[in-house]
C-alpha positions in Angstrom: 0.6 -70.6 11.2 0.3 -70.2 7.4 -3.1 -71.4 6.0 -2.4 -73.5 2.9 -4.9 -74.8 0.3 -3.5 -78.3 -0.5 -3.5 -79.8 -3.9 -6.9 -81.4 -4.6 -6.3 -83.2 -8.0 -2.7 -84.3 -7.8 -2.6 -87.9 -8.8 -5.7 -87.6 -11.0 -5.4 -84.6 -13.3 -1.6 -84.6 -13.1 1.1 -86.7 -11.4 1.4 -86.6 -7.6 5.1 -87.4 -7.5 7.2 -84.1 -7.6 9.9 -85.6 -9.8 7.4 -87.2 -12.2 5.3 -84.0 -12.3 8.4 -81.8 -13.0 9.5 -84.1 -15.8 6.1 -84.3 -17.3 5.5 -80.6 -17.4 9.0 -79.9 -18.7 8.5 -82.5 -21.4 5.4 -80.7 -22.6 7.2 -77.4 -22.6 10.2 -78.8 -24.5 7.8 -80.3 -27.1 6.7 -76.8 -28.2 8.3 -75.7 -31.4 8.6 -71.9 -31.2 10.3 -71.6 -34.5 12.8 -69.0 -33.3 14.4 -67.6 -30.2 12.0 -65.5 -28.1 12.8 -62.1 -26.6 11.2 -60.3 -23.7 9.0 -58.4 -26.2 7.5 -61.7 -27.3 6.1 -62.5 -23.8 2.4 -62.2 -23.7 0.6 -60.1 -21.0 -2.3 -62.6 -20.9 -2.5 -66.3 -21.8 -5.6 -68.4 -22.1 -5.1 -72.1 -21.4 -7.2 -75.3 -20.9 -7.6 -77.1 -17.6 -8.4 -80.7 -18.3 -6.2 -83.6 -17.2 -2.7 -83.3 -18.6 -3.0 -86.4 -20.7 -5.8 -84.6 -22.6 -4.9 -80.9 -22.7 -1.4 -80.3 -21.5 0.1 -80.3 -25.0 -2.1 -77.3 -25.8 -1.5 -75.5 -22.5 2.2 -75.8 -23.0 1.9 -73.7 -26.2 1.0 -70.8 -24.0 3.4 -71.4 -21.1 6.4 -72.0 -23.3 6.2 -68.4 -24.4 6.9 -67.2 -20.9 10.5 -68.4 -20.9 12.2 -64.9 -21.5 10.3 -63.5 -18.5 11.1 -66.3 -16.1 12.6 -63.9 -13.5 10.6 -60.9 -14.6 7.1 -62.1 -13.9 6.6 -62.1 -10.1 2.8 -62.0 -9.8 0.1 -64.1 -11.5 -3.6 -63.2 -11.7 -5.4 -66.5 -12.3 -9.1 -66.7 -13.2 -11.1 -69.9 -13.9 -14.7 -71.1 -13.8 -16.2 -73.0 -10.8 -17.1 -76.7 -11.4 -17.9 -77.9 -7.8 -19.4 -75.2 -5.5 -21.4 -72.4 -7.2 -20.5 -68.8 -6.4 -21.8 -65.4 -7.4 -19.1 -63.0 -8.5 -15.4 -63.6 -8.2 -14.2 -65.7 -5.2 -11.0 -65.2 -3.4 -9.5 -67.9 -1.2 -9.0 -67.3 2.6 -5.8 -69.3 2.4 -2.4 -67.6 2.6 -0.8 -70.1 0.1 -1.6 -72.8 -2.5 0.4 -76.0 -2.6 1.2 -78.4 -5.4 3.7 -81.3 -5.5 6.2 -78.8 -6.8 6.0 -76.6 -3.7 4.2 -73.6 -2.1 2.9 -70.5 -3.8 2.2 -67.6 -1.6 -0.9 -65.5 -2.3 -0.4 -61.8 -3.0 -2.1 -60.2 0.0 -1.3 -56.6 -1.1 -3.0 -57.3 -4.5 -6.0 -59.0 -2.8 -6.6 -56.0 -0.6 -7.0 -53.8 -3.7 -10.1 -55.8 -4.8 -11.6 -57.4 -1.8 -13.8 -54.4 -1.1 -15.5 -54.6 -4.5 -19.2 -55.8 -4.5 -18.5 -58.5 -7.0 -15.6 -60.0 -5.0 -16.1 -62.3 -2.1 -14.1 -64.9 -0.1 -15.4 -68.4 -0.6 -13.2 -71.2 0.6 -15.5 -74.1 -0.3 -15.5 -73.1 -4.0 -11.7 -73.2 -4.0 -11.3 -76.4 -2.1 -11.8 -79.0 -4.9 -11.7 -76.6 -7.9 -9.3 -77.9 -10.6 -9.6 -75.1 -13.2 -7.0 -73.0 -11.2 -5.0 -75.9 -9.8 -3.9 -77.5 -13.0 -2.3 -74.2 -14.2 0.0 -74.0 -11.2 2.6 -76.7 -12.0 3.0 -75.1 -15.4 3.5 -71.7 -13.8 5.9 -73.2 -11.2 8.0 -74.8 -14.0 7.9 -71.9 -16.4 8.5 -69.0 -13.9 10.8 -68.3 -11.0 9.4 -67.2 -7.7 6.0 -65.5 -8.0 2.9 -64.7 -5.9 -0.7 -65.6 -6.9 -4.1 -64.0 -6.9 -6.5 -67.0 -7.5 -10.1 -66.1 -8.5 -12.9 -68.7 -9.1 -15.5 -66.9 -11.3 -19.2 -67.6 -11.0 -22.1 -65.4 -12.1 -21.1 -61.9 -12.9 -20.9 -59.5 -15.8 -17.9 -59.1 -18.1 -17.7 -55.5 -16.9 -17.3 -56.6 -13.3 -14.5 -58.9 -14.3 -12.8 -56.2 -16.4 -12.9 -53.9 -13.4 -11.0 -56.4 -11.3 -8.5 -57.0 -14.1 -8.0 -53.2 -14.6 -7.1 -52.8 -10.9 -4.7 -55.8 -10.9 -3.3 -55.2 -14.4 0.2 -54.0 -13.3 3.2 -53.9 -15.6 5.7 -56.4 -16.9 5.8 -58.1 -13.5 2.2 -59.2 -13.7 0.9 -62.1 -15.9 -2.9 -62.8 -16.3 -4.0 -66.3 -16.9 -7.6 -67.3 -18.0 -8.4 -71.0 -17.6 -11.0 -72.5 -19.9 -11.9 -75.6 -21.9 -14.0 -75.3 -25.0 -16.9 -77.5 -26.3 -18.0 -80.5 -24.3 -19.1 -84.0 -25.4 -19.8 -83.4 -29.1 -18.5 -85.7 -31.7 -15.1 -84.9 -33.2 -16.3 -83.0 -36.3 -19.0 -81.1 -34.4 -16.5 -80.1 -31.7 -14.0 -78.8 -34.3 -16.7 -76.7 -36.0 -17.9 -75.2 -32.7 -14.3 -74.6 -31.4 -13.4 -72.8 -34.6 -16.3 -70.4 -34.1 -15.1 -69.8 -30.5 -11.6 -69.2 -31.8 -12.9 -66.7 -34.3 -14.9 -64.9 -31.6 -11.7 -64.7 -29.4 -9.7 -63.4 -32.3 -12.4 -60.7 -32.9 -12.6 -60.0 -29.2 -16.3 -60.5 -29.3 -17.6 -62.0 -26.1 -21.2 -61.9 -27.2 -20.4 -64.4 -29.9 -19.4 -67.1 -27.3 -22.4 -69.0 -26.1 -22.5 -70.9 -22.8 -22.0 -74.3 -24.5 -18.9 -73.1 -26.3 -16.5 -72.6 -23.3 -16.9 -73.6 -19.7 -14.8 -70.5 -18.8 -16.9 -68.3 -20.9 -17.5 -65.8 -18.1 -13.9 -65.0 -17.1 -13.0 -65.2 -20.8 -15.7 -62.6 -21.7 -14.3 -60.2 -19.0 -10.8 -60.5 -20.5 -12.1 -59.9 -24.0 -13.9 -56.7 -22.9 -10.7 -55.4 -21.2 -8.4 -56.5 -24.1 -10.6 -54.8 -26.7 -10.6 -51.5 -24.8 -6.9 -51.7 -24.4 -6.3 -52.3 -28.1 -4.4 -55.6 -27.5 -3.5 -58.0 -30.2 -4.3 -61.7 -29.9 -2.6 -64.8 -31.3 -4.1 -68.3 -31.5 -1.4 -70.7 -30.4 -3.2 -74.1 -30.7 -6.6 -75.7 -31.1 -7.5 -79.4 -30.7 -9.7 -81.7 -28.7 -9.4 -84.9 -26.6 -10.0 -86.9 -29.8 -6.6 -85.7 -30.9 -4.9 -86.7 -27.7 -6.2 -89.4 -25.5 -9.9 -90.3 -26.2 -12.2 -91.7 -28.8 -13.8 -89.3 -31.3 -17.4 -89.8 -30.5 -17.6 -87.6 -27.3 -14.8 -85.1 -27.0 -13.8 -81.9 -25.1 -12.2 -79.0 -27.0 -9.0 -77.1 -26.0 -7.4 -73.9 -27.1 -4.5 -71.6 -26.2 -4.2 -67.9 -26.9 -1.7 -65.2 -26.2 -2.6 -61.5 -25.8 -0.1 -58.8 -26.2 -0.1 -55.1 -25.3 0.5 -52.9 -28.3 2.0 -50.0 -26.5 -0.9 -47.7 -26.8 -1.7 -45.9 -23.5 -4.9 -47.1 -21.8 -7.3 -44.8 -20.0 -10.6 -46.1 -18.5 -13.5 -44.6 -20.4 -15.7 -42.1 -18.6 -18.7 -44.0 -19.7 -17.7 -47.2 -18.0 -20.2 -47.9 -15.3 -19.4 -47.8 -11.6 -19.7 -51.3 -10.3 -22.2 -50.4 -7.5 -24.6 -49.3 -10.2 -26.7 -51.8 -12.1 -24.6 -53.2 -15.0 -26.2 -54.2 -18.2 -25.6 -57.9 -18.8 -26.9 -60.6 -21.0 -28.9 -62.1 -18.1 -32.2 -60.6 -19.2 -31.9 -61.9 -22.8 -30.6 -65.3 -21.8 -33.4 -65.7 -19.2 -36.0 -64.5 -21.6 -34.9 -67.1 -24.1 -34.7 -69.8 -21.5 -38.2 -69.2 -20.2 -39.6 -68.9 -23.7 -38.1 -72.3 -24.6 -38.5 -74.1 -21.3 -40.9 -72.1 -19.1 -43.7 -74.6 -19.5 -41.3 -77.4 -18.5 -40.2 -75.5 -15.3 -43.8 -75.1 -14.3 -44.6 -78.8 -15.0 -41.6 -79.7 -12.8 -42.8 -77.4 -10.1 -46.3 -79.1 -10.2 -44.7 -82.5 -10.2 -42.6 -81.6 -7.1 -45.8 -80.7 -5.3 -47.7 -83.8 -6.4 -44.7 -85.9 -5.3 -44.8 -84.2 -1.9 -48.5 -84.9 -1.6 -47.9 -88.6 -2.5 -45.0 -89.4 -0.1 -43.8 -86.2 1.7 -40.5 -86.1 -0.2 -39.1 -83.8 -2.9 -39.0 -85.1 -6.4 -35.7 -86.9 -7.4 -34.8 -85.1 -10.6 -32.9 -87.0 -13.3 -30.9 -84.0 -14.4 -29.4 -85.8 -17.4 -32.8 -85.9 -19.1 -33.2 -82.1 -19.2 -31.9 -79.6 -21.7 -28.3 -78.4 -21.1 -29.2 -74.8 -20.2 -31.4 -76.0 -17.4 -28.5 -78.0 -15.9 -26.5 -74.8 -15.3 -26.1 -73.5 -11.8 -29.0 -71.1 -11.1 -31.2 -69.6 -8.4 -35.0 -69.4 -8.5 -38.1 -68.7 -6.4 -41.3 -70.7 -6.8 -44.5 -68.9 -5.8 -47.8 -70.5 -5.2 -51.0 -68.5 -5.3 -54.5 -69.7 -4.4 -57.3 -67.8 -6.1 -54.9 -64.9 -6.5 -53.7 -64.9 -2.8 -50.2 -65.9 -1.8 -50.2 -69.5 -0.6 -46.4 -70.2 -0.4 -43.1 -68.8 -1.7 -39.6 -70.3 -1.2 -36.4 -69.8 -3.1 -32.7 -69.5 -3.3 -31.2 -66.0 -3.1 -27.9 -67.4 -4.4 -27.2 -70.0 -7.0 -26.0 -73.2 -5.5 -27.2 -76.1 -7.6 -28.4 -76.8 -11.2 -31.4 -74.7 -12.0 -33.6 -77.7 -12.7 -32.9 -79.1 -9.2 -33.4 -75.7 -7.6 -36.9 -75.4 -9.2 -38.0 -78.9 -8.0 -36.7 -78.4 -4.5 -38.2 -74.9 -4.0 -41.6 -76.0 -5.4 -41.7 -78.7 -2.7 -40.6 -76.3 0.0 -43.1 -73.6 -1.1 -45.9 -76.1 -0.8 -44.9 -77.8 2.4 -42.1 -75.9 4.2 -43.3 -72.2 4.1 -43.9 -71.6 7.8 -46.3 -68.8 7.1 -48.9 -71.3 5.7 -50.3 -74.7 6.3 -49.1 -77.5 4.0 -50.8 -77.7 0.6 -53.6 -80.3 0.5 -54.8 -82.3 -2.5 -58.2 -80.7 -2.8 -56.5 -77.3 -3.3 -54.8 -78.2 -6.6 -57.5 -76.9 -8.9 -57.3 -73.4 -7.3 -53.5 -73.1 -7.3 -51.4 -71.1 -9.7 -47.6 -71.4 -9.9 -44.9 -69.1 -11.0 -41.1 -69.5 -11.3 -38.7 -66.6 -11.0 -35.1 -67.0 -12.1 -32.7 -64.7 -10.3 -29.7 -62.8 -11.5 -26.6 -62.7 -9.3 -27.2 -60.1 -6.5 -24.9 -57.0 -6.4 -24.2 -54.8 -3.4 -25.6 -51.3 -3.5 -23.5 -48.3 -2.4 -25.3 -45.4 -0.7 -24.7 -42.6 1.8 -28.0 -42.6 3.5 -31.6 -43.7 3.0 -32.5 -40.8 0.7 -29.5 -41.8 -1.6 -30.7 -45.4 -1.5 -34.3 -44.5 -2.5 -33.0 -42.6 -5.5 -31.2 -45.7 -6.8 -34.0 -48.2 -6.3 -35.8 -49.0 -9.6 -39.5 -49.7 -8.9 -40.8 -52.6 -10.9 -37.3 -53.8 -11.8 -35.2 -54.4 -8.7 -35.5 -57.2 -6.3 -33.9 -56.4 -3.0 -32.1 -58.3 -0.2 -31.6 -56.3 2.9 -29.6 -57.3 6.0 -28.4 -55.8 9.3 -26.7 -58.1 11.7 -28.7 -61.4 11.9 -31.8 -59.8 10.4 -32.4 -60.3 6.7 -35.2 -60.5 4.1 -35.8 -60.6 0.4 -38.5 -59.2 -1.9 -38.9 -60.3 -5.5 -39.5 -57.7 -8.2 -43.1 -59.1 -8.4 -43.9 -57.6 -5.1 -43.9 -54.1 -6.8 -47.3 -55.0 -8.1 -48.6 -54.9 -4.5 -46.2 -52.1 -3.2 -45.6 -49.8 -6.1 -44.1 -47.0 -4.0 -40.4 -47.4 -3.2 -40.9 -46.1 0.3 -43.5 -48.8 1.0 -41.5 -51.5 -0.7 -38.5 -50.8 1.5 -40.3 -50.3 4.8 -42.4 -53.5 4.4 -39.2 -55.4 3.5 -37.6 -54.1 6.8 -40.6 -55.3 8.7 -40.3 -58.7 7.0 -36.7 -58.8 8.2 -37.8 -58.2 11.8 -36.7 -54.6 11.8 -38.8 -51.5 12.3 -40.3 -49.9 9.2 -38.1 -46.8 9.7 -34.9 -48.7 10.7 -31.6 -47.2 9.7 -28.0 -47.9 10.8 -24.5 -47.6 9.4 -24.4 -51.4 9.1 -27.6 -51.6 7.0 -26.8 -53.5 3.7 -28.8 -53.8 0.5 -28.2 -56.0 -2.5 -30.2 -55.8 -5.7 -31.1 -58.4 -8.4 -33.4 -58.8 -11.3 -35.5 -61.8 -12.4 -37.1 -63.4 -15.3 -40.6 -64.9 -14.5 -42.9 -67.5 -16.1 -46.5 -67.8 -14.7 -48.9 -70.6 -15.0 -51.6 -68.0 -15.9 -49.7 -67.0 -19.0 -50.0 -70.5 -20.5 -52.7 -71.2 -23.1 -53.8 -74.2 -21.0 -52.9 -73.3 -17.4 -54.1 -76.5 -15.8 -52.0 -78.6 -18.2 -49.0 -78.4 -15.9 -50.8 -80.7 -13.4 -51.4 -83.5 -15.9 
């Protein structure tokens, strides 16, 4: 029996009635003034479109989809990438379903294309992140109305590098039968004039194919968009801005708006060959994580430590984690993130708990893991009030973990970077993690790995064909680095 991912936002983001939905989408498409008849050469290889409710953003989305008309029976496969809003994920998430459904019918997933990428370390299958995700779903009725029969490769994009996304796009690029769609909205909840200014900057960055010029607050689909821009620039593509507005232009007041834009990317005919210098995806890939985390901890490290201390004090008071009012914190602390909170007492480990994978807003993750480190680390008794003066806290923010590829243990040892890499190892049900901070105690890679194996319940010299290793890096802020270390407890 075919496994189908049913529509999750029909009746909210767009009409649930098939007839009403078809009429609505066609009305938006018919409302696009293309100025002249289009030919097959005018059809873009890639489109970027917004994903809000149709009342807000469909008029802009239609600017992109209307340009597919000459290729209605030519495009038979769509690669669709959008950001996750509901369930966090690292890398690019495939669906385990065999088809997606909207009120307009069933779209089969392209299993042959999926097999080409499912082995990549940055690609996983994560049904939960797809279940209620709207960034992909709202594009489907437009695709169904604009195209004939086609198959789909849907990818929800979480934490990963532009290069990792570009690698997936390169594998799936195909020819004229393949369309790539990037789903993103722009600025969120600024006033009308502020939104216009920010969205114009984002538009300029897209036209310049400069992903580094697009900050997190400028586009909720910044990560898949950045991957596209890397690939498009390497390929010498041209880009055309099709439309730019915000919800203040369509169906809301102008005091708190969301921005929308549509772009078309065209191949210029120049042959593309992957550069020899492009990194293999099992190797560590330079990303903006280090700089972003450095900036975040410089700005808010003291706040994260204070929240950790507050979580511990709350646990001492009533045995419960602190209830974080997320809205009161800076925006970059509300983003999905993973952290470990470490407690030392007079320089000796007293508790350490964390999240290997991002699954909640970073500010919530810090508060919860501080509580768990103090009261739920089974290696230690619970923290007591009289210990507070002797405690020192640190918070480590984790990058997404990437799989390492190696032929044997000697090959693995050559790849491990002492002082830099955190490692997650697993073999069957046995698994364990060391933060990069552990290198200060175990500076030799051989000792680092063997002690990690023991932590996982394996022998120090364990090796098997099913032994798996992931690596990550961290940014860390320590209580001892503050000018007034004890101030976090006040």
